[in-house]
Structure formats: C-alpha cells, structure tokens
GUNUGU-769905 format. One line per 3 residues: their letters; for each residue x, y, z of N, C-alpha, C, O. Coordinates in Angstrom, 3 decimals, decimal comma, padded with zeros to 6 digits. Layout:
% GUNUGU-769905
a	X/Y/Z/X/Y/Z/X/Y/Z/X/Y/Z ~ ... $
This chain:
% GUNUGU-769905
xxx	003,762/-011,534/016,242/002,559/-012,288/015,968/002,658/-012,813/014,529/003,045/-012,086/013,614 ~ 002,305/-014,075/014,353/002,337/-014,660/013,013/001,226/-014,057/012,155/000,273/-013,471/012,668 ~ 001,367/-014,212/010,856/000,339/-013,653/009,965/-001,000/-014,365/010,173/-002,054/-013,735/010,089 $
xxx	-000,965/-015,670/010,442/-002,218/-016,398/010,700/-002,916/-015,869/011,946/-004,134/-015,690/011,948 ~ -002,156/-015,620/012,998/-002,740/-015,077/014,228/-003,285/-013,673/013,991/-004,354/-013,325/014,493 ~ -002,547/-012,865/013,222/-003,001/-011,502/012,926/-004,293/-011,521/012,103/-005,200/-010,727/012,349 $
xxx	-004,371/-012,417/011,140/-005,588/-012,527/010,320/-006,758/-012,980/011,176/-007,850/-012,421/011,073 ~ -006,547/-013,986/012,021/-007,628/-014,465/012,889/-008,108/-013,370/013,834/-009,308/-013,233/014,069 ~ -007,179/-012,593/014,373/-007,552/-011,482/015,250/-008,365/-010,441/014,477/-009,354/-009,918/014,989 $
xxx	-007,947/-010,143/013,248/-008,681/-009,166/012,432/-010,085/-009,675/012,113/-011,045/-008,908/012,171 ~ -010,217/-010,964/011,775/-011,554/-011,524/011,510/-012,428/-011,418/012,755/-013,602/-011,061/012,656 ~ -011,866/-011,728/013,932/-012,633/-011,636/015,179/-013,100/-010,206/015,430/-014,260/-009,980/015,773 $
xxx	-012,192/-009,234/015,259/-012,558/-007,831/015,454/-013,610/-007,387/014,447/-014,529/-006,643/014,789 ~ -013,476/-007,837/013,219/-014,440/-007,472/012,186/-015,801/-008,079/012,484/-016,830/-007,445/012,249 ~ -015,814/-009,296/012,998/-017,075/-009,941/013,370/-017,816/-009,195/014,456/-019,047/-009,206/014,486 $
xxx	-017,090/-008,547/015,347/-017,679/-007,780/016,453/-018,007/-006,340/016,067/-018,630/-005,616/016,844 ~ -017,590/-005,921/014,867/-017,695/-004,515/014,486/-019,084/-004,071/014,036/-019,362/-002,873/013,979 ~ -019,952/-005,019/013,718/-021,273/-004,662/013,222/-021,280/-004,293/011,744/-022,291/-003,802/011,241 $
xxx	-020,186/-004,514/011,046/-020,113/-004,226/009,604/-020,963/-005,242/008,844/-021,306/-006,304/009,362 ~ -021,290/-004,891/007,613/-022,037/-005,803/006,749/-021,315/-007,135/006,633/-020,097/-007,210/006,794 ~ -022,075/-008,178/006,354/-021,512/-009,533/006,239/-020,680/-009,713/004,977/-019,793/-010,565/004,918 $
xxx	-020,977/-008,903/003,972/-020,224/-008,955/002,725/-019,848/-007,529/002,351/-020,702/-006,642/002,310 ~ -018,579/-007,317/002,080/-018,079/-005,988/001,748/-017,237/-006,056/000,491/-016,613/-007,077/000,202 ~ -017,225/-004,960/-000,257/-016,373/-004,857/-001,426/-015,361/-003,752/-001,162/-015,722/-002,652/-000,741 $
xxx	-014,090/-004,056/-001,413/-013,012/-003,106/-001,167/-012,129/-003,042/-002,405/-011,775/-004,071/-002,981 ~ -011,776/-001,828/-002,807/-010,860/-001,633/-003,934/-009,449/-001,490/-003,366/-009,192/-000,647/-002,506 ~ -008,549/-002,324/-003,861/-007,165/-002,337/-003,385/-006,223/-002,391/-004,581/-006,195/-003,375/-005,319 $
xxx	-005,460/-001,332/-004,761/-004,486/-001,185/-005,846/-005,079/-001,605/-007,193/-004,527/-002,456/-007,890 ~ -006,202/-000,997/-007,542/-006,783/-001,172/-008,864/-007,636/-002,405/-009,057/-008,154/-002,616/-010,153 ~ -007,804/-003,228/-008,038/-008,635/-004,432/-008,144/-009,676/-004,424/-007,028/-009,449/-003,890/-005,943 $
xxx	-010,824/-005,031/-007,328/-011,881/-005,141/-006,329/-011,802/-006,496/-005,635/-011,568/-007,530/-006,261 ~ -012,005/-006,453/-004,323/-011,972/-007,665/-003,508/-013,288/-007,796/-002,754/-013,855/-006,803/-002,298 ~ -013,764/-009,018/-002,628/-014,972/-009,318/-001,880/-014,560/-009,898/-000,535/-013,806/-010,869/-000,470 $
xxx	-015,063/-009,293/000,542/-014,757/-009,742/001,891/-016,029/-010,356/002,461/-017,043/-009,677/002,622 ~ -015,961/-011,650/002,764/-017,120/-012,385/003,282/-016,849/-012,761/004,734/-016,049/-013,651/005,019 ~ -017,534/-012,063/005,656/-017,286/-012,269/007,077/-017,637/-013,677/007,540/-016,876/-014,288/008,290 $
xxx	-018,776/-014,195/007,103/-019,198/-015,515/007,578/-018,260/-016,623/007,118/-018,035/-017,587/007,849 ~ -017,720/-016,497/005,933/-016,795/-017,507/005,403/-015,343/-017,197/005,761/-014,451/-018,015/005,536 ~ -015,116/-016,004/006,323/-013,760/-015,530/006,628/-012,863/-015,713/005,396/-011,829/-016,380/005,420 $
xxx	-013,331/-015,077/004,327/-012,636/-015,227/003,050/-012,586/-013,882/002,325/-013,547/-013,112/002,333 ~ -011,439/-013,624/001,701/-011,248/-012,453/000,853/-010,878/-012,975/-000,527/-009,887/-013,687/-000,690 ~ -011,690/-012,609/-001,524/-011,427/-013,063/-002,890/-011,375/-011,878/-003,831/-012,022/-010,852/-003,621 $
xxx	-010,586/-012,052/-004,868/-010,478/-011,024/-005,897/-011,648/-011,188/-006,848/-011,872/-012,270/-007,390 ~ -012,393/-010,112/-007,049/-013,526/-010,176/-007,966/-013,022/-010,314/-009,395/-011,976/-009,771/-009,751 ~ -013,757/-011,028/-010,188/-013,369/-011,231/-011,582/-012,840/-012,631/-011,799/-013,262/-013,328/-012,722 $
xxx	-011,903/-013,048/-010,938/-011,379/-014,400/-011,102/-011,611/-015,266/-009,865/-011,257/-016,445/-009,858 ~ -012,201/-014,691/-008,827/-012,547/-015,395/-007,584/-011,363/-016,040/-006,893/-011,539/-016,953/-006,087 ~ -010,165/-015,582/-007,194/-008,981/-016,127/-006,532/-008,950/-015,660/-005,081/-009,198/-014,489/-004,796 $
xxx	-008,651/-016,563/-004,180/-008,517/-016,207/-002,772/-007,291/-015,312/-002,636/-006,223/-015,620/-003,164 ~ -007,456/-014,210/-001,928/-006,368/-013,249/-001,755/-005,225/-013,861/-000,952/-005,442/-014,660/-000,041 ~ -004,012/-013,472/-001,307/-002,844/-013,872/-000,524/-003,040/-013,369/000,898/-003,705/-012,358/001,120 $
xxx	-002,463/-014,073/001,854/-002,657/-013,713/003,258/-002,301/-012,261/003,559/-003,040/-011,578/004,268 ~ -001,177/-011,784/003,025/-000,774/-010,412/003,352/-001,663/-009,386/002,676/-001,801/-008,275/003,187 ~ -002,276/-009,721/001,536/-003,288/-008,836/000,946/-004,516/-008,822/001,847/-005,046/-007,760/002,175 $
xxx	-004,963/-010,010/002,244/-006,163/-010,122/003,083/-005,990/-009,341/004,383/-006,907/-008,645/004,819 ~ -004,815/-009,458/005,002/-004,597/-008,754/006,264/-004,674/-007,237/006,083/-005,285/-006,547/006,898 ~ -004,063/-006,719/005,028/-004,150/-005,277/004,768/-005,603/-004,857/004,531/-006,053/-003,840/005,059 $
xxx	-006,323/-005,632/003,747/-007,724/-005,319/003,458/-008,547/-005,323/004,741/-009,352/-004,418/004,960 ~ -008,355/-006,328/005,590/-009,105/-006,400/006,849/-008,754/-005,230/007,765/-009,644/-004,621/008,359 ~ -007,479/-004,915/007,881/-007,080/-003,769/008,711/-007,645/-002,462/008,161/-008,040/-001,580/008,924 $
xxx	-007,680/-002,342/006,844/-008,258/-001,142/006,245/-009,745/-001,026/006,618/-010,196/000,035/007,046 ~ -010,486/-002,098/006,457/-011,920/-002,077/006,787/-012,122/-001,701/008,249/-013,005/-000,907/008,572 ~ -011,313/-002,264/009,123/-011,457/-002,006/010,558/-011,154/-000,558/010,946/-011,762/-000,025/011,874 $
xxx	-010,221/000,078/010,245/-009,720/001,381/010,694/-010,056/002,563/009,793/-009,761/003,702/010,154 ~ -010,656/002,330/008,646/-010,878/003,419/007,697/-011,793/004,516/008,246/-011,603/005,689/007,927 ~ -012,770/004,154/009,057/-013,717/005,156/009,558/-013,053/006,184/010,470/-013,472/007,341/010,511 $
xxx	-012,033/005,772/011,192/-011,359/006,703/012,105/-010,256/007,504/011,414/-009,685/008,416/012,013 ~ -009,957/007,175/010,175/-008,826/007,795/009,489/-009,121/009,168/008,918/-008,207/009,975/008,750 ~ -010,364/009,443/008,620/-010,676/010,692/007,943/-010,202/010,643/006,500/-009,698/009,623/006,030 $
xxx	-010,366/011,738/005,822/-009,932/011,808/004,423/-008,435/012,064/004,363/-007,880/012,700/005,259 ~ -007,772/011,575/003,314/-006,339/011,845/003,181/-006,099/013,351/003,109/-006,651/014,036/002,248 ~ -005,297/013,842/003,995/-005,004/015,272/004,022/-003,647/015,474/004,676/-003,049/014,540/005,211 $
xxx	-003,186/016,685/004,625/-001,917/016,992/005,261/-000,747/016,686/004,366/-000,894/016,436/003,170 ~ 000,398/016,711/004,961/001,638/016,526/004,230/001,880/015,063/003,894/001,345/014,151/004,523 ~ 002,705/014,881/002,881/003,223/013,549/002,587/004,277/013,234/003,645/005,049/014,114/004,026 $
xxx	004,318/012,008/004,116/005,335/011,585/005,068/006,074/010,372/004,505/005,559/009,651/003,651 ~ 007,274/010,170/004,996/008,041/009,009/004,556/007,867/007,877/005,570/007,294/008,061/006,643 ~ 008,368/006,730/005,204/008,313/005,571/006,099/008,991/005,893/007,427/008,562/005,414/008,477 $
xxx	010,042/006,698/007,384/010,771/007,051/008,606/009,931/007,854/009,588/010,258/007,907/010,773 ~ 008,855/008,482/009,119/007,989/009,274/009,983/006,984/008,429/010,751/006,260/008,944/011,604 ~ 006,936/007,147/010,457/006,035/006,241/011,165/006,682/005,773/012,466/007,902/005,833/012,613 $
xxx	005,868/005,310/013,404/006,404/004,802/014,660/007,341/003,626/014,377/006,925/002,625/013,792 ~ 008,577/003,744/014,781/009,564/002,697/014,531/010,099/002,684/013,106/010,881/001,805/012,743 ~ 009,687/003,640/012,308/010,084/003,668/010,900/011,577/003,788/010,681/012,122/003,176/009,763 $
xxx	012,254/004,582/011,524/013,718/004,700/011,404/014,391/003,358/011,632/015,340/003,001/010,934 ~ 013,899/002,624/012,603/014,481/001,333/012,957/014,339/000,328/011,813/015,271/-000,431/011,546 ~ 013,191/000,310/011,133/012,923/-000,663/010,076/013,216/-000,135/008,670/013,000/-000,838/007,683 $
xxx	013,709/001,107/008,584/013,856/001,727/007,272/014,755/000,941/006,326/014,432/000,803/005,146 ~ 015,867/000,429/006,817/016,788/-000,273/005,903/016,121/-001,478/005,258/016,371/-001,764/004,087 ~ 015,286/-002,182/005,992/014,555/-003,330/005,429/013,512/-002,843/004,424/013,367/-003,416/003,344 $
xxx	012,784/-001,775/004,787/011,795/-001,206/003,869/012,467/-000,747/002,577/011,970/-000,994/001,479 ~ 013,593/-000,082/002,730/014,315/000,393/001,549/014,714/-000,773/000,654/014,534/-000,716/-000,562 ~ 015,248/-001,814/001,243/015,694/-002,977/000,471/014,524/-003,661/-000,238/014,643/-004,039/-001,404 $
xxx	013,407/-003,821/000,450/012,282/-004,590/-000,095/011,362/-003,798/-001,022/010,638/-004,387/-001,824 ~ 011,384/-002,473/-000,918/010,464/-001,679/-001,739/011,204/-000,640/-002,586/011,155/-000,689/-003,815 ~ 011,874/000,281/-001,939/012,476/001,402/-002,662/013,569/000,942/-003,619/013,597/001,368/-004,774 $
xxx	014,461/000,087/-003,161/015,549/-000,369/-004,030/015,039/-001,099/-005,271/015,658/-001,022/-006,332 ~ 013,927/-001,797/-005,148/013,333/-002,468/-006,318/012,866/-001,448/-007,359/013,011/-001,665/-008,562 ~ 012,311/-000,348/-006,885/011,867/000,717/-007,792/013,080/001,360/-008,467/013,070/001,600/-009,674 $
xxx	014,114/001,635/-007,687/015,329/002,237/-008,254/015,917/001,312/-009,313/016,249/001,755/-010,412 ~ 016,044/000,053/-008,990/016,638/-000,915/-009,928/015,853/-000,973/-011,238/016,433/-001,056/-012,320 ~ 014,551/-000,930/-011,124/013,710/-001,079/-012,313/013,616/000,203/-013,146/013,534/000,133/-014,372 $
xxx	013,628/001,375/-012,496/013,297/002,603/-013,219/014,374/003,692/-013,251/014,178/004,700/-013,932 ~ 015,486/003,540/-012,558/016,492/004,612/-012,516/017,021/004,976/-013,900/017,392/006,124/-014,141 ~ 017,056/004,012/-014,802/017,509/004,276/-016,173/016,349/004,368/-017,154/016,567/004,504/-018,358 $
xxx	015,127/004,295/-016,656/013,934/004,333/-017,507/012,785/004,965/-016,729/011,793/004,300/-016,431 ~ 012,920/006,240/-016,402/011,923/006,926/-015,573/010,537/006,902/-016,201/009,541/006,809/-015,483 ~ 010,452/006,984/-017,526/009,141/006,967/-018,178/008,431/005,627/-018,002/007,207/005,554/-018,109 $
xxx	009,186/004,579/-017,735/008,587/003,274/-017,492/007,689/003,267/-016,274/006,803/002,421/-016,151 ~ 007,917/004,212/-015,372/007,078/004,316/-014,174/005,622/004,603/-014,538/004,709/004,246/-013,794 ~ 005,412/005,250/-015,684/004,057/005,651/-016,067/003,292/004,595/-016,852/002,093/004,746/-017,086 $
xxx	003,967/003,537/-017,259/003,314/002,507/-018,071/002,258/001,781/-017,238/002,553/001,252/-016,166 ~ 001,064/001,763/-017,731/-000,047/001,024/-017,123/-000,402/001,434/-015,692/-000,995/000,638/-014,963 ~ -000,054/002,654/-015,270/-000,371/003,035/-013,888/-001,869/003,161/-013,642/-002,329/003,020/-012,509 $
xxx	-002,643/003,431/-014,719/-004,094/003,531/-014,528/-004,677/002,193/-014,078/-005,670/002,161/-013,351 ~ -004,065/001,096/-014,504/-004,565/-000,240/-014,139/-004,467/-000,490/-012,642/-005,214/-001,305/-012,098 ~ -003,559/000,199/-011,975/-003,424/000,012/-010,529/-003,895/001,246/-009,757/-003,513/001,453/-008,605 $
xxx	-004,714/002,046/-010,392/-005,277/003,209/-009,714/-004,299/004,350/-009,552/-004,339/005,068/-008,553 ~ -003,418/004,526/-010,527/-002,390/005,549/-010,419/-002,556/006,685/-011,392/-003,267/006,586/-012,392 ~ -001,873/007,777/-011,068/-001,838/008,943/-011,937/-000,504/009,652/-011,744/000,145/009,500/-010,709 $
xxx	-000,102/010,422/-012,741/001,164/011,151/-012,660/001,090/012,248/-011,608/000,040/012,847/-011,378 ~ 002,229/012,493/-010,980/002,392/013,609/-010,057/003,517/014,488/-010,581/004,405/014,012/-011,288 ~ 003,479/015,755/-010,241/004,519/016,682/-010,650/005,517/016,845/-009,501/005,567/017,879/-008,835 $
xxx	006,308/015,788/-009,293/007,317/015,780/-008,242/008,529/014,998/-008,762/008,394/014,167/-009,660 ~ 009,701/015,264/-008,201/010,933/014,557/-008,551/011,139/014,558/-010,065/010,600/015,425/-010,754 ~ 011,910/013,600/-010,599/012,069/013,477/-012,055/010,869/012,778/-012,666/010,480/013,060/-013,799 $
xxx	010,292/011,872/-011,911/009,074/011,163/-012,314/008,379/010,738/-011,024/009,034/010,343/-010,060 ~ 007,060/010,820/-011,012/006,325/010,444/-009,803/004,905/010,039/-010,163/004,314/010,543/-011,118 ~ 004,375/009,111/-009,369/002,994/008,680/-009,522/002,331/008,645/-008,147/002,977/008,447/-007,118 $
xxx	001,036/008,844/-008,176/000,234/008,647/-006,974/-000,663/007,458/-007,246/-001,346/007,405/-008,268 ~ -000,660/006,516/-006,339/-001,469/005,312/-006,462/-002,475/005,311/-005,326/-002,122/005,528/-004,167 ~ -003,716/005,068/-005,666/-004,750/004,973/-004,642/-004,751/003,512/-004,177/-005,446/002,665/-004,738 $
xxx	-003,955/003,243/-003,140/-003,864/001,877/-002,629/-005,243/001,420/-002,141/-005,708/000,334/-002,488 ~ -005,880/002,256/-001,343/-007,267/002,107/-000,898/-007,921/003,465/-001,072/-007,240/004,451/-001,353 ~ -009,214/003,524/-000,912/-009,946/004,781/-001,080/-009,332/005,913/-000,258/-009,216/007,038/-000,744 $
xxx	-008,945/005,627/000,965/-008,404/006,663/001,852/-006,891/006,562/002,031/-006,334/007,131/002,969 ~ -006,233/005,840/001,134/-004,787/005,629/001,281/-004,058/005,900/-000,034/-003,761/004,973/-000,787 ~ -003,771/007,180/-000,309/-002,932/007,472/-001,472/-001,459/007,243/-001,127/-001,017/007,495/-000,007 $
xxx	-000,729/006,766/-002,105/000,705/006,512/-001,941/001,421/007,168/-003,108/001,021/006,994/-004,259 ~ 002,475/007,918/-002,823/003,254/008,564/-003,877/004,580/007,820/-004,040/005,258/007,499/-003,065 ~ 004,924/007,559/-005,286/006,214/006,955/-005,615/006,996/008,009/-006,395/006,569/008,453/-007,461 $
xxx	008,142/008,399/-005,850/008,984/009,428/-006,464/010,266/008,786/-006,971/010,836/007,907/-006,324 ~ 010,709/009,240/-008,139/011,903/008,678/-008,744/012,820/009,789/-009,235/012,376/010,751/-009,861 ~ 014,107/009,638/-008,940/015,129/010,527/-009,463/016,022/009,689/-010,373/016,574/008,670/-009,960 $
xxx	016,151/010,140/-011,616/016,903/009,387/-012,611/018,391/009,357/-012,290/018,943/010,267/-011,671 ~ 019,003/008,290/-012,729/020,453/008,168/-012,653/021,068/009,083/-013,706/020,547/009,197/-014,815 ~ 022,169/009,732/-013,359/022,886/010,520/-014,353/024,383/010,297/-014,177/024,797/009,410/-013,431 $
xxx	025,190/011,096/-014,860/026,640/010,909/-014,822/027,212/011,130/-013,425/028,235/010,544/-013,073 ~ 026,563/011,964/-012,637/027,104/012,336/-011,335/026,490/011,581/-010,168/027,166/011,317/-009,174 ~ 025,222/011,235/-010,279/024,524/010,634/-009,146/023,807/009,348/-009,551/023,323/009,224/-010,676 $
xxx	023,746/008,403/-008,628/022,954/007,209/-008,910/021,468/007,562/-008,821/021,106/008,571/-008,217 ~ 020,634/006,759/-009,401/019,196/006,981/-009,282/018,741/006,743/-007,852/019,419/006,077/-007,070 ~ 017,593/007,293/-007,527/017,030/007,090/-006,196/015,511/007,160/-006,287/014,954/007,579/-007,303 $
xxx	014,862/006,751/-005,230/013,399/006,761/-005,182/012,961/006,949/-003,740/013,764/006,866/-002,811 ~ 011,680/007,201/-003,576/011,075/007,237/-002,254/009,605/006,894/-002,404/009,017/007,052/-003,474 ~ 009,033/006,427/-001,325/007,601/006,138/-001,260/007,057/006,977/-000,113/007,556/006,913/001,011 $
xxx	006,026/007,766/-000,411/005,442/008,662/000,587/003,979/008,313/000,821/003,314/007,734/-000,038 ~ 003,501/008,675/001,992/002,138/008,372/002,416/001,520/009,627/003,017/002,233/010,469/003,561 ~ 000,214/009,757/002,925/-000,470/010,830/003,636/-000,508/010,470/005,123/-000,533/009,294/005,488 $
xxx	-000,511/011,490/005,968/-000,413/011,275/007,416/-001,509/010,391/007,997/-001,296/009,731/009,014 ~ -002,676/010,369/007,363/-003,774/009,569/007,910/-003,473/008,068/007,890/-004,196/007,289/008,511 ~ -002,430/007,659/007,194/-002,089/006,234/007,152/-001,766/005,717/008,555/-001,951/004,534/008,843 $
xxx	-001,287/006,598/009,418/-000,960/006,203/010,794/-002,201/005,741/011,558/-002,094/004,960/012,504 ~ -003,370/006,219/011,150/-004,612/005,844/011,829/-005,204/004,551/011,256/-006,125/003,977/011,836 ~ -004,681/004,104/010,138/-005,228/002,916/009,482/-004,335/001,700/009,675/-004,815/000,610/009,987 $
xxx	-003,035/001,893/009,487/-002,111/000,762/009,489/-000,986/000,953/010,488/-000,566/002,076/010,766 ~ -000,504/-000,160/011,023/000,722/-000,144/011,823/001,910/-000,069/010,854/001,745/-000,237/009,646 ~ 003,070/000,179/011,381/004,264/000,337/010,548/004,550/-000,916/009,726/004,941/-000,811/008,564 $
xxx	004,365/-002,076/010,300/004,601/-003,323/009,563/003,653/-003,434/008,365/004,067/-003,866/007,289 ~ 002,397/-003,052/008,541/001,445/-003,061/007,424/001,893/-002,110/006,316/001,791/-002,438/005,134 ~ 002,387/-000,939/006,695/002,839/000,043/005,706/004,040/-000,512/004,940/004,161/-000,295/003,734 $
xxx	004,916/-001,217/005,627/006,063/-001,842/004,953/005,590/-002,842/003,905/006,102/-002,867/002,785 ~ 004,625/-003,654/004,268/004,070/-004,639/003,320/003,396/-003,922/002,159/003,554/-004,329/001,008 ~ 002,654/-002,872/002,440/002,011/-002,093/001,383/003,046/-001,540/000,408/002,844/-001,596/-000,805 $
xxx	004,141/-001,013/000,920/005,205/-000,514/000,058/005,776/-001,600/-000,835/006,034/-001,365/-002,015 ~ 005,974/-002,791/-000,278/006,480/-003,919/-001,075/005,509/-004,290/-002,184/005,919/-004,545/-003,316 ~ 004,236/-004,320/-001,861/003,225/-004,680/-002,862/003,218/-003,661/-003,993/003,189/-004,029/-005,167 $
xxx	003,244/-002,389/-003,640/003,234/-001,345/-004,665/004,471/-001,442/-005,537/004,377/-001,327/-006,759 ~ 005,629/-001,653/-004,928/006,860/-001,787/-005,719/006,758/-002,960/-006,685/007,254/-002,880/-007,809 ~ 006,124/-004,039/-006,263/006,004/-005,205/-007,148/004,992/-004,985/-008,263/005,081/-005,624/-009,311 $
xx	004,026/-004,083/-008,051/002,993/-003,817/-009,063/003,451/-002,853/-010,148/002,866/-002,814/-011,231 ~ 004,490/-002,075/-009,866/004,967/-001,107/-010,848/005,772/-001,784/-011,939/006,254/-001,117/-012,855 $
C-alpha cells in the first residue's frame, strides 16, 4: 500500500473513531496538532505540515494507543516483530548502521541534546539512551564503542507493547527517524 493510501485509510479510521476533532500528540520531543476535519498534522511552534511518514506514525499511534497499555515487559529487538527477521537487514542499514557510523568512535556524542528529543541516559551497553518516541512508546538506543579488537555496534530496542500500536513497517520508519534525530 502506498503511503498516500495508508494515510487516507488512517484518516478514515480516525474519523470513525469518535476521537476529538483536534488532538495534540508529542512525538520525539515535539508537539503536533492533529486536525481531523482538515486532515492535517502540523508541528506546533512553526505550523509546518508534518512529513507524510511522520503523519502516518502519529495517526497510527492515535488509533492504537488505547489498546496498547502502558509500556511494560522486556525490551525487544526489531527481529522480535512479525516479519522482523526478514526485514532486519534493511532496518539495520537504514537505522542501526547510521548510529554506528556516527557514534562508534564518539559514544559520548550520543548524549548531546537528548533532552530535546525526549531522551535520557540508560545504564546499558557502553552508552545508551531511552527516547520517548510517543507517550506509550519508549525506544532504547544501545551503543558499543569501537576498540582495537572489535568494530563498534549498536541496537535499537522497543518495549513489547509496540506490537499493539505499530506494524513492523511503522517500527522500521520509527527507527530511521530516531537514528536521524540523534
């Protein structure tokens, strides 16, 4: 399904959901205004219309957040999602490898400005942060520094409730967005 078709389907489902006509959603440290009647998602502060893939994630979050419950349970990797093993190499290339390239030789750089995107330090790996992508969607970014013996590596983890909010393709896009924000 094309992104335009997916967005139109999400708007239709949201219109039938009985949700308020105007909603505010926090996504990776920024607030977005969702206007059902105008079928528009804008970033508060500068009123910029959200990119299509941001809008789709926001709409899917609004539609599914009530059934997700609070983030709990173990952290899972992308491979633990339905079809995650099949798409892992693409996810790794588009999200994880970007983090490794940027931070394997500068692990402390991972912590720069993380508060601006709703992040905080975690006590995992050589360096790690938890980012509140959405209210009910924490994401952990783990980094292992490069040394004389091993190349650097990274991983992106999600709480299990993400399976109730997003499909695997949405999670892949979310990982890419987070990697680009770091």
